[in-house]
Backbone as numpy.savetxt, mean C-alpha at the origin, in Angstrom:
# Nx Ny Nz CAx CAy CAz Cx Cy Cz
66.40 77.55 12.50 65.10 77.19 12.29 64.68 76.37 13.92
63.79 76.40 14.95 63.60 75.97 16.33 62.90 74.72 15.90
63.67 73.68 16.58 62.73 72.34 16.30 61.52 72.02 16.95
60.21 71.91 16.67 59.43 71.97 17.28 59.37 71.27 18.61
59.82 70.51 19.14 59.85 69.62 20.37 60.92 70.43 21.26
61.45 71.52 20.75 62.47 72.49 21.86 60.97 73.43 22.35
60.32 74.03 21.60 59.14 74.84 22.13 58.63 73.93 22.99
57.95 72.91 22.74 57.23 71.85 23.46 57.62 71.56 24.82
59.40 71.54 25.03 59.85 71.03 26.09 59.88 72.70 27.16
60.22 73.58 26.40 60.25 75.11 27.15 58.73 75.29 28.06
57.55 74.87 26.97 56.34 74.77 27.80 56.09 74.32 28.77
56.79 73.19 28.82 56.57 72.19 29.96 57.33 72.58 31.13
58.59 73.04 30.78 59.42 73.71 31.99 58.61 74.74 32.67
58.22 75.54 32.17 57.68 76.77 32.54 56.03 76.64 33.53
55.77 75.24 32.89 54.27 74.71 33.56 55.08 74.20 35.10
56.08 73.83 35.00 56.75 73.20 36.37 57.05 71.61 35.98
56.99 71.27 35.00 57.25 69.84 34.82 58.49 69.68 34.64
58.85 68.65 35.84 60.34 68.35 35.53 60.61 67.02 34.58
61.44 67.27 33.81 61.93 66.40 32.93 61.08 66.19 31.27
61.90 65.76 30.77 61.30 65.67 29.35 60.41 64.58 29.07
59.26 65.02 28.85 58.29 64.24 28.29 58.56 63.77 26.91
59.03 62.41 26.79 59.47 61.96 25.54 57.82 62.07 24.44
58.84 61.94 23.20 57.51 61.44 22.42 57.46 59.83 22.43
56.03 59.31 22.32 56.12 57.88 22.44 56.88 56.98 21.40
57.56 56.10 21.84 58.32 55.58 21.00 57.70 54.66 20.22
57.86 54.22 18.99 57.12 53.24 18.19 57.64 52.00 18.37
57.17 50.94 18.70 57.74 49.62 18.54 58.03 49.27 17.11
58.81 48.71 16.83 58.69 48.04 15.73 57.53 46.96 15.19
57.02 46.86 14.33 55.78 45.97 14.02 56.32 44.79 14.01
55.41 43.77 14.92 55.95 42.20 14.68 56.03 41.82 13.41
56.70 41.19 13.03 56.39 40.38 11.68 55.45 39.47 11.40
54.46 39.86 10.47 53.39 38.98 10.20 53.52 37.62 9.91
52.72 36.73 10.40 53.16 35.43 10.24 52.48 35.10 8.70
52.83 34.10 8.05 52.71 33.89 6.72 51.11 33.13 7.00
50.25 33.57 5.75 48.87 33.09 5.75 49.02 31.61 5.94
48.12 31.09 6.67 47.62 29.88 6.78 46.43 29.48 5.73
47.16 28.09 5.19 46.02 27.65 3.87 44.47 27.67 4.72
43.59 27.72 4.08 42.20 27.55 4.82 41.76 26.31 4.34
41.51 25.42 5.48 40.85 24.13 4.91 39.18 23.95 5.01
38.64 23.83 3.78 37.28 23.62 3.96 36.64 22.68 4.24
35.90 22.21 4.99 35.28 20.85 4.91 34.79 21.00 3.79
34.45 19.97 3.00 33.67 19.72 1.62 32.76 18.34 2.18
31.60 18.77 2.18 30.57 17.52 2.42 31.04 16.56 1.54
30.53 15.24 2.50 30.67 14.15 1.39 29.40 13.87 0.47
29.50 13.43 -0.80 28.35 13.37 -1.36 27.49 12.09 -0.82
26.09 12.35 -0.80 25.51 11.45 -0.07 24.98 9.72 -0.86
25.15 9.07 0.02 25.39 7.65 -0.41 24.06 7.50 -1.35
23.75 6.72 -2.11 22.74 6.61 -3.08 21.71 5.64 -2.08
20.48 6.09 -1.96 19.96 4.89 -1.30 19.77 3.72 -1.73
19.62 2.82 -0.37 20.06 1.30 -0.96 18.90 0.58 -1.48
19.21 -0.08 -2.53 18.44 -1.01 -3.31 17.75 -2.32 -2.94
16.35 -2.17 -2.46 16.28 -3.53 -1.68 16.42 -4.48 -2.44
16.67 -5.44 -1.59 17.15 -6.90 -2.52 15.63 -7.64 -3.17
15.88 -8.12 -4.04 14.81 -8.84 -4.48 14.22 -10.03 -3.65
13.05 -10.18 -3.65 12.59 -11.05 -2.80 12.93 -12.49 -3.61
13.57 -13.33 -2.69 13.76 -14.56 -3.00 12.81 -15.40 -2.30
11.92 -16.32 -2.69 10.96 -16.99 -2.28 11.68 -18.58 -1.93
11.49 -18.80 -0.77 12.13 -20.08 -0.28 11.55 -21.35 -1.46
12.38 -22.48 -1.54 11.87 -23.28 -2.65 11.08 -24.46 -1.43
10.64 -25.64 -2.48 9.23 -26.08 -1.99 7.95 -26.04 -1.95
7.40 -27.54 -1.93 5.91 -27.22 -2.61 5.02 -26.48 -1.26
5.59 -26.51 0.01 4.57 -25.90 1.01 5.01 -24.01 0.77
5.93 -24.15 0.44 6.36 -22.50 0.44 5.86 -22.05 -0.88
5.96 -22.65 -1.68 5.89 -22.56 -3.11 4.91 -23.18 -3.98
3.45 -23.31 -3.62 2.71 -24.44 -4.50 2.88 -24.39 -5.48
3.11 -25.67 -6.08 3.40 -25.84 -7.74 1.77 -25.74 -8.30
1.63 -25.18 -9.47 0.73 -25.04 -9.85 -0.19 -26.45 -10.16
0.46 -27.58 -10.64 -0.11 -29.00 -10.52 -0.81 -29.00 -9.14
-0.56 -28.73 -8.17 -0.81 -29.18 -7.13 -2.13 -28.11 -6.53
-2.19 -27.14 -7.11 -3.71 -25.89 -7.11 -4.56 -26.60 -7.88
-4.43 -27.26 -9.19 -5.18 -27.58 -10.14 -5.97 -28.97 -9.53
-5.01 -29.64 -8.70 -5.52 -30.84 -8.32 -6.10 -30.99 -7.10
-6.45 -29.61 -6.38 -7.28 -29.52 -5.61 -9.02 -29.61 -5.81
-9.65 -30.35 -5.45 -10.87 -31.11 -5.35 -12.02 -30.04 -5.13
-11.45 -29.88 -3.86 -12.66 -29.00 -2.91 -11.93 -27.80 -2.47
-12.81 -26.96 -1.72 -12.00 -25.60 -1.28 -11.09 -26.03 -0.11
-11.52 -26.95 0.40 -10.73 -27.41 1.67 -9.20 -27.85 1.12
-9.50 -28.80 0.42 -8.12 -29.11 -0.38 -7.09 -27.88 -0.88
-8.15 -27.06 -1.70 -7.11 -26.26 -2.06 -6.70 -25.14 -0.89
-7.21 -24.77 0.11 -6.80 -24.23 1.30 -5.03 -24.94 2.28
-5.54 -26.49 1.95 -4.31 -27.00 2.78 -3.14 -27.13 1.91
-3.46 -27.22 0.35 -2.35 -26.80 -0.78 -1.70 -25.78 -0.75
-2.12 -24.35 -0.02 -1.50 -22.96 -0.58 -1.63 -22.20 1.07
-2.20 -22.79 1.96 -1.78 -21.93 3.22 -0.40 -21.69 3.56
0.60 -22.57 3.05 1.74 -22.11 3.39 2.56 -21.34 2.85
1.79 -20.79 1.73 2.65 -19.95 0.92 3.37 -18.85 1.19
4.55 -18.86 0.88 5.76 -17.81 1.15 6.07 -17.29 -0.53
5.35 -17.23 -1.54 5.80 -17.19 -2.91 5.86 -15.72 -2.92
5.47 -14.49 -2.35 5.43 -13.59 -2.47 6.11 -12.79 -1.26
6.54 -11.34 -1.48 6.92 -10.84 -0.05 5.81 -10.43 0.94
4.72 -10.59 0.90 3.55 -10.50 1.77 3.64 -11.99 2.54
4.11 -13.07 2.25 3.75 -14.18 3.11 4.37 -14.12 4.66
5.97 -13.84 4.08 6.57 -13.78 5.36 5.91 -12.43 6.49
5.31 -11.45 6.28 4.96 -10.47 7.09 3.36 -10.64 7.65
2.71 -11.56 6.95 1.46 -11.97 7.76 1.02 -12.31 9.05
0.10 -12.03 9.63 -0.24 -13.13 10.75 -0.58 -14.35 10.29
-2.05 -14.36 9.57 -2.50 -15.35 9.00 -2.81 -15.28 7.59
-2.91 -16.47 7.32 -3.40 -16.38 5.82 -4.85 -16.42 5.49
-5.33 -15.47 4.62 -6.83 -15.32 4.84 -7.30 -15.98 3.50
-7.92 -16.97 3.37 -8.24 -18.06 2.34 -9.33 -17.42 1.66
-10.52 -17.30 2.53 -11.94 -16.58 1.99 -12.82 -17.90 3.09
-14.49 -17.42 2.76 -15.17 -17.98 3.48 -16.76 -17.84 2.98
-17.01 -18.80 3.03 -18.64 -18.47 2.80 -19.11 -20.04 2.10
-20.17 -20.05 1.54 -20.71 -21.30 0.69 -19.78 -21.99 -0.35
-19.36 -23.07 -0.38 -18.71 -23.60 -1.13 -19.51 -23.72 -2.83
-20.53 -23.71 -2.76 -21.32 -23.49 -4.07 -22.27 -22.24 -4.17
-21.75 -21.17 -3.80 -22.34 -19.94 -3.57 -22.60 -19.40 -5.17
-23.50 -18.97 -5.43 -24.17 -18.53 -6.53 -23.44 -16.95 -6.62
-23.22 -16.01 -6.01 -22.96 -14.92 -5.73 -21.47 -14.84 -4.88
-20.67 -14.32 -5.45 -19.09 -14.61 -5.33 -18.59 -13.00 -5.07
-17.89 -12.35 -3.85 -17.67 -11.06 -3.68 -16.10 -11.45 -3.34
-15.62 -10.11 -4.34 -13.97 -10.16 -4.16 -13.48 -8.89 -3.78
-12.63 -8.83 -2.72 -11.99 -7.57 -2.26 -10.79 -7.52 -2.98
-10.03 -6.51 -1.92 -8.46 -6.39 -2.95 -7.71 -7.22 -1.84
-7.48 -6.97 -0.62 -6.78 -7.98 0.52 -6.92 -7.59 1.95
-6.55 -8.58 2.52 -6.71 -8.40 4.21 -6.29 -7.29 4.45
-6.94 -6.53 5.77 -6.67 -5.53 6.68 -6.16 -6.10 7.96
-5.92 -5.48 8.87 -5.40 -5.25 9.98 -6.24 -6.67 10.95
-7.64 -6.54 10.84 -8.73 -7.22 11.41 -8.57 -8.49 10.73
-8.51 -8.58 9.61 -8.41 -10.02 8.85 -7.28 -10.67 9.00
-6.14 -10.03 9.04 -4.82 -10.57 9.18 -4.84 -11.45 10.60
-5.27 -10.41 11.44 -5.38 -11.09 12.96 -6.70 -12.67 13.01
-7.38 -12.52 12.62 -8.65 -13.36 12.85 -8.43 -14.40 11.58
-7.70 -13.99 10.76 -7.98 -15.13 9.48 -8.89 -15.16 8.43
-9.84 -13.95 8.33 -11.18 -14.10 8.16 -11.28 -13.00 6.99
-11.80 -12.99 5.98 -12.30 -11.94 5.18 -13.12 -10.84 5.41
-13.16 -9.75 5.46 -13.83 -8.73 5.38 -14.54 -8.92 7.04
-13.88 -8.63 8.11 -14.36 -8.56 9.41 -14.21 -7.50 9.81
-13.41 -6.28 9.73 -13.73 -4.92 10.36 -14.55 -4.15 10.00
-14.48 -2.98 9.84 -15.56 -1.75 9.60 -16.17 -2.26 8.23
-15.27 -2.38 7.42 -15.57 -2.40 6.13 -16.66 -3.82 5.76
-16.09 -5.07 6.65 -16.68 -5.96 6.41 -18.29 -6.07 7.11
-18.10 -5.06 8.19 -19.96 -5.04 8.97 -20.66 -4.20 8.07
-20.13 -3.43 7.26 -21.40 -2.72 6.15 -21.22 -3.80 5.02
-20.40 -4.27 4.62 -20.66 -5.60 3.40 -21.53 -6.58 3.99
-21.68 -6.89 5.30 -22.50 -7.69 5.83 -24.13 -7.31 5.80
-24.16 -5.70 6.05 -25.31 -5.34 6.27 -25.86 -5.18 4.67
-25.17 -5.00 3.45 -25.43 -4.70 2.48 -25.58 -6.22 1.48
-25.19 -6.93 2.04 -25.46 -8.71 1.62 -26.95 -8.62 2.21
-26.93 -8.70 3.45 -28.27 -8.93 4.29 -29.45 -7.99 3.53
-29.25 -7.08 3.31 -30.29 -6.20 2.64 -30.99 -6.62 1.06
-29.83 -7.45 0.69 -30.20 -8.36 -0.87 -31.02 -9.62 -0.44
-30.94 -10.34 0.96 -32.09 -11.00 1.32 -30.72 -12.57 1.21
-29.49 -11.87 1.18 -28.18 -13.08 1.32 -27.83 -13.10 2.92
-26.72 -13.69 3.01 -26.12 -13.94 4.43 -24.69 -14.08 3.79
-23.57 -13.85 4.84 -22.15 -14.39 4.78 -22.21 -15.82 4.16
-22.97 -16.54 4.74 -23.03 -17.94 4.91 -23.48 -18.49 3.46
-24.33 -17.61 2.96 -24.77 -18.28 1.48 -24.11 -17.76 0.32
-23.40 -16.61 0.68 -22.61 -16.01 -0.43 -21.13 -16.57 -0.47
-20.20 -16.51 -0.78 -18.67 -16.30 -0.51 -17.80 -15.05 -0.82
-17.15 -15.13 0.06 -16.42 -13.64 -0.26 -14.60 -14.21 -0.20
-14.10 -13.39 -0.82 -12.54 -13.91 -1.10 -12.11 -12.53 -1.34
-10.69 -12.65 -1.58 -9.74 -11.50 -2.10 -8.79 -11.74 -2.87
-8.39 -10.50 -3.78 -7.51 -10.74 -4.77 -5.89 -11.81 -4.03
-5.30 -10.87 -2.96 -4.55 -11.47 -2.08 -4.85 -12.24 -1.04
-4.16 -12.93 -0.39 -4.75 -13.65 0.92 -3.65 -13.40 1.82
-2.97 -12.55 1.88 -1.94 -11.59 2.83 -2.37 -10.26 3.05
-2.01 -9.73 4.39 -2.19 -8.43 4.30 -0.84 -7.72 3.92
-1.28 -6.67 2.69 0.13 -5.91 2.26 0.34 -4.96 3.54
1.70 -4.46 3.66 1.76 -3.65 4.86 1.22 -2.25 4.69
0.87 -1.74 5.93 0.09 -0.52 5.82 -1.11 -0.94 5.04
-1.54 -1.52 4.69 -3.07 -1.97 4.09 -2.89 -1.30 2.67
-1.62 -1.17 2.40 -1.30 -0.69 0.93 -2.12 -1.47 -0.34
-2.07 -1.07 -1.32 -2.62 -1.69 -2.77 -1.24 -2.65 -3.23
-2.01 -4.03 -3.11 -1.22 -4.88 -3.59 -0.29 -4.55 -4.85
0.98 -4.80 -5.14 1.58 -4.71 -6.24 1.10 -5.54 -7.59
1.29 -5.44 -8.76 0.84 -6.21 -9.48 1.78 -7.51 -9.43
2.86 -7.56 -8.96 3.71 -8.72 -9.01 3.01 -9.96 -7.73
2.35 -9.07 -6.70 2.08 -9.82 -5.57 0.49 -10.36 -5.87
0.19 -9.37 -6.64 -1.62 -10.07 -7.26 -1.37 -11.10 -8.16
-0.22 -11.07 -9.01 -0.52 -12.14 -10.09 0.09 -13.34 -9.42
1.14 -13.02 -8.44 1.62 -14.28 -7.69 0.25 -15.08 -7.10
-0.56 -14.56 -6.56 -1.63 -15.16 -6.07 -2.93 -15.09 -6.62
-3.07 -14.78 -8.12 -4.52 -14.81 -8.74 -4.70 -16.04 -9.17
-3.47 -16.78 -9.54 -3.91 -18.74 -9.62 -4.90 -19.09 -8.69
-4.47 -18.78 -7.39 -5.25 -19.42 -6.32 -6.63 -19.18 -6.24
-6.87 -17.90 -6.52 -8.42 -17.17 -6.67 -9.03 -17.91 -7.87
-8.43 -17.87 -9.08 -8.77 -18.72 -10.20 -9.44 -19.74 -9.96
-8.44 -21.03 -9.38 -8.98 -22.13 -8.71 -10.20 -22.16 -7.63
-10.36 -21.24 -6.83 -11.31 -20.77 -6.05 -12.67 -20.80 -6.81
-12.58 -19.86 -7.78 -13.69 -19.42 -8.77 -14.20 -20.90 -9.49
-13.28 -21.56 -9.77 -13.50 -22.69 -10.78 -14.29 -23.70 -9.83
-14.05 -23.79 -8.54 -14.73 -24.70 -7.41 -15.69 -24.30 -7.02
-16.08 -22.98 -6.66 -17.48 -22.54 -6.37 -18.49 -22.61 -7.79
-17.85 -22.01 -8.65 -18.62 -21.93 -9.95 -19.97 -20.69 -9.63
-19.53 -19.57 -9.33 -20.60 -18.68 -9.02 -20.99 -18.10 -10.30
-22.55 -17.81 -10.18 -23.09 -17.33 -11.69 -23.09 -15.93 -11.71
-22.42 -15.14 -10.66 -22.39 -13.41 -10.62 -21.16 -13.38 -9.55
-19.94 -12.96 -10.22 -19.24 -12.15 -9.31 -19.31 -10.46 -8.98
-19.04 -9.98 -7.94 -19.02 -8.55 -7.59 -17.80 -8.00 -7.05
-17.19 -7.47 -7.65 -15.95 -6.87 -7.32 -16.24 -5.61 -6.53
-15.28 -5.45 -5.61 -15.22 -4.51 -4.90 -14.14 -3.57 -4.72
-14.12 -2.38 -5.40 -12.92 -1.56 -5.73 -12.21 -1.73 -7.02
-11.07 -1.33 -7.32 -10.81 -1.20 -8.44 -9.40 -2.38 -8.67
-9.13 -2.64 -7.90 -7.79 -3.84 -7.86 -8.73 -4.96 -8.22
-9.41 -5.83 -7.73 -10.06 -7.04 -8.67 -10.61 -6.72 -9.50
-11.24 -5.43 -9.97 -11.57 -5.34 -11.29 -10.49 -5.70 -12.42
-9.10 -4.51 -12.14 -8.23 -4.89 -12.51 -7.60 -6.05 -12.80
-7.46 -6.89 -11.72 -6.59 -8.08 -11.67 -7.43 -9.30 -12.21
-8.64 -9.26 -12.28 -9.80 -10.25 -12.68 -10.24 -9.88 -14.34
-10.45 -8.92 -14.51 -10.85 -8.40 -15.94 -9.91 -7.75 -16.88
-8.74 -7.17 -16.23 -7.68 -6.75 -16.96 -8.24 -5.43 -17.32
-8.59 -4.57 -16.76 -9.70 -3.23 -16.77 -8.74 -2.34 -16.13
-7.99 -1.28 -16.69 -7.52 -0.13 -15.60 -8.05 0.96 -15.51
-9.27 1.01 -15.62 -9.98 2.24 -15.99 -10.56 2.25 -14.71
-10.64 3.80 -13.97 -11.02 4.06 -12.74 -12.46 3.38 -12.41
-12.47 2.66 -11.03 -13.84 2.38 -10.77 -15.22 3.39 -10.95
-14.76 4.56 -10.33 -15.56 5.45 -10.52 -16.53 5.80 -11.77
-15.62 5.42 -12.89 -16.35 5.33 -14.28 -16.99 4.08 -14.63
-16.53 3.01 -13.97 -16.95 1.82 -14.46 -18.16 0.96 -13.65
-17.96 1.23 -12.41 -19.34 0.81 -11.61 -20.18 0.47 -12.12
-21.02 -0.52 -11.76 -22.21 -0.51 -12.52 -22.33 -1.05 -13.85
-21.09 -1.40 -14.49 -21.34 -1.31 -15.74 -21.11 -2.90 -16.13
-21.71 -3.88 -16.60 -21.65 -5.43 -16.52 -20.01 -5.67 -17.39
-19.38 -6.37 -16.91 -18.15 -6.94 -17.51 -17.88 -8.53 -17.81
-16.97 -9.29 -18.40 -17.44 -10.75 -18.61 -15.57 -11.01 -18.13
-15.80 -12.30 -17.37 -14.58 -12.75 -17.56 -14.67 -14.33 -17.62
-13.12 -14.88 -18.30 -13.28 -16.35 -18.67 -12.57 -17.12 -17.75
-13.38 -17.94 -16.78 -12.49 -18.74 -15.70 -12.81 -20.42 -15.37
-11.72 -20.91 -16.10 -12.21 -22.27 -16.09 -13.51 -22.99 -17.24
-12.84 -22.14 -18.38 -13.87 -22.26 -19.37 -15.14 -21.43 -19.42
-15.31 -21.20 -18.40 -17.12 -20.73 -18.15 -16.72 -18.93 -18.27
-17.51 -18.50 -18.67 -18.06 -16.62 -19.02 -19.07 -16.85 -17.96
-18.01 -15.64 -16.91 -18.75 -15.34 -15.64 -19.32 -13.78 -15.48
-20.31 -13.53 -15.71 -20.55 -12.18 -15.43 -20.18 -11.07 -14.29
-19.76 -10.35 -14.61 -19.05 -9.61 -13.20 -19.49 -8.05 -12.91
-19.87 -7.48 -11.81 -20.51 -6.25 -11.71 -19.48 -5.90 -10.81
-18.74 -4.49 -11.30 -18.03 -4.11 -10.68 -18.77 -2.53 -9.57
-18.22 -2.85 -8.39 -18.82 -1.56 -7.65 -17.78 -1.24 -6.80
-18.10 0.01 -5.87 -17.08 0.56 -5.19 -16.75 -0.40 -3.51
-15.97 -0.18 -3.25 -15.13 -1.35 -1.70 -15.83 -0.29 -0.77
-16.66 -1.51 -0.07 -16.89 -0.94 1.62 -16.05 0.37 2.11
-15.19 -0.30 1.99 -14.12 1.16 2.53 -14.11 2.46 1.91
-14.20 2.64 0.64 -14.65 3.99 0.01 -15.87 4.43 0.58
-17.09 3.40 0.58 -18.35 4.04 1.13 -18.02 4.68 2.45
-17.27 3.94 3.23 -17.26 4.54 4.64 -16.36 5.83 4.32
-15.56 5.95 3.77 -14.95 7.06 3.86 -15.67 8.30 2.89
-16.72 8.17 1.99 -17.39 8.86 1.35 -19.03 8.47 1.53
-19.54 8.71 2.89 -20.71 8.05 3.07 -21.76 9.24 2.95
-21.66 9.49 1.23 -23.04 10.11 0.63 -24.14 9.37 0.29
-24.96 10.14 0.14 -26.24 9.52 -0.36 -26.13 9.20 -1.98
-25.38 10.06 -2.54 -24.90 9.23 -4.03 -24.31 8.10 -3.83
-22.99 8.03 -3.13 -21.97 6.92 -2.97 -22.94 5.64 -2.76
-23.94 5.64 -1.71 -24.72 4.54 -1.16 -25.82 4.18 -2.10
-26.47 5.15 -2.72 -27.46 4.97 -3.77 -26.43 4.10 -4.79
-25.43 4.40 -5.50 -24.78 3.81 -6.72 -24.32 2.36 -5.97
-23.92 2.14 -4.66 -23.36 0.64 -4.50 -24.62 -0.21 -4.50
-25.64 0.63 -3.99 -27.33 -0.46 -3.84 -27.71 -0.55 -5.33
-27.71 0.18 -6.09 -28.04 -0.17 -7.49 -27.38 -1.10 -8.00
-25.87 -1.03 -7.77 -24.96 -2.44 -8.19 -25.20 -3.70 -7.89
-25.58 -3.55 -6.40 -25.92 -4.77 -6.15 -27.25 -5.52 -6.34
-27.99 -4.30 -6.45 -29.43 -4.87 -7.12 -29.89 -5.52 -8.33
-28.38 -4.98 -9.13 -28.44 -5.37 -10.79 -28.01 -6.90 -10.71
-27.13 -6.98 -9.65 -26.61 -8.61 -9.35 -27.42 -9.56 -9.10
-28.43 -8.92 -8.25 -29.63 -9.76 -7.76 -30.59 -10.37 -8.72
-30.63 -9.20 -9.40 -31.65 -9.20 -10.72 -31.27 -10.35 -11.59
-29.60 -10.45 -11.77 -29.19 -11.23 -12.63 -29.48 -12.81 -11.98
-29.16 -12.76 -10.91 -29.38 -14.16 -10.21 -30.89 -15.00 -10.25
-31.91 -13.70 -10.20 -33.25 -14.18 -10.55 -33.71 -14.19 -11.55
-33.02 -14.13 -12.64 -33.74 -14.23 -14.09 -33.98 -15.64 -14.09
-35.08 -16.03 -14.85 -35.24 -17.12 -15.14 -34.28 -18.09 -16.01
-34.26 -19.29 -16.06 -33.32 -20.18 -16.60 -33.35 -20.16 -17.91
-32.10 -19.87 -18.30 -31.99 -19.45 -19.80 -32.11 -18.39 -20.33
-32.72 -17.30 -19.63 -33.22 -16.02 -20.40 -31.68 -15.36 -20.55
């Protein structure tokens, strides 16, 4: 039997092709390299977030005024000198100015807010920003002034970003406010917002539910009526007729209490 290549060669010669066209030669396959191990990069487990170190207040009577020194203060000026260097909580090192409070040392009406904001921190005075301007107008509408009332806060130093003071910060500062109340001896306290109501009266319910309802606190052996109302900053954010009417009713109730005949 004729080999297939023979017929193919004869055909090429008839066509004038000289020489034999060889079948392509297959080169032996190169040996394959041994498979290399695949190294996968395994991401490292994220490190746990750093736990902030507990604040360690400096020692000494200036940075941590002892309770005895606070109680020994016979006037508001004495008390301010005793505590204005306080660094007993983390708010102290971050403040610009210590915001003690201001007004009549014998005021019958005391307003208590939450804490200083940016403007208060810069000036060292309570309620001097936009909320303070509104509070001044509300006090004036009652027939009082900033000079004839007293204005203070739960904490004396500005919390970062104007956040709510933590319970620890508030409790550290609360003794100072108690001594202020003992020295001023107000007949009525108006709390502005939820924080002063919680810290002074121990009431954790929302201010929306409790505003306008009389409360009582015991400070220095005296029972003092407390009228909770909205914070002026909240009024500015929710500047509706209903909110403004509610605050005005609360302030009028406080004034009516002050105007009652003695002993009634």
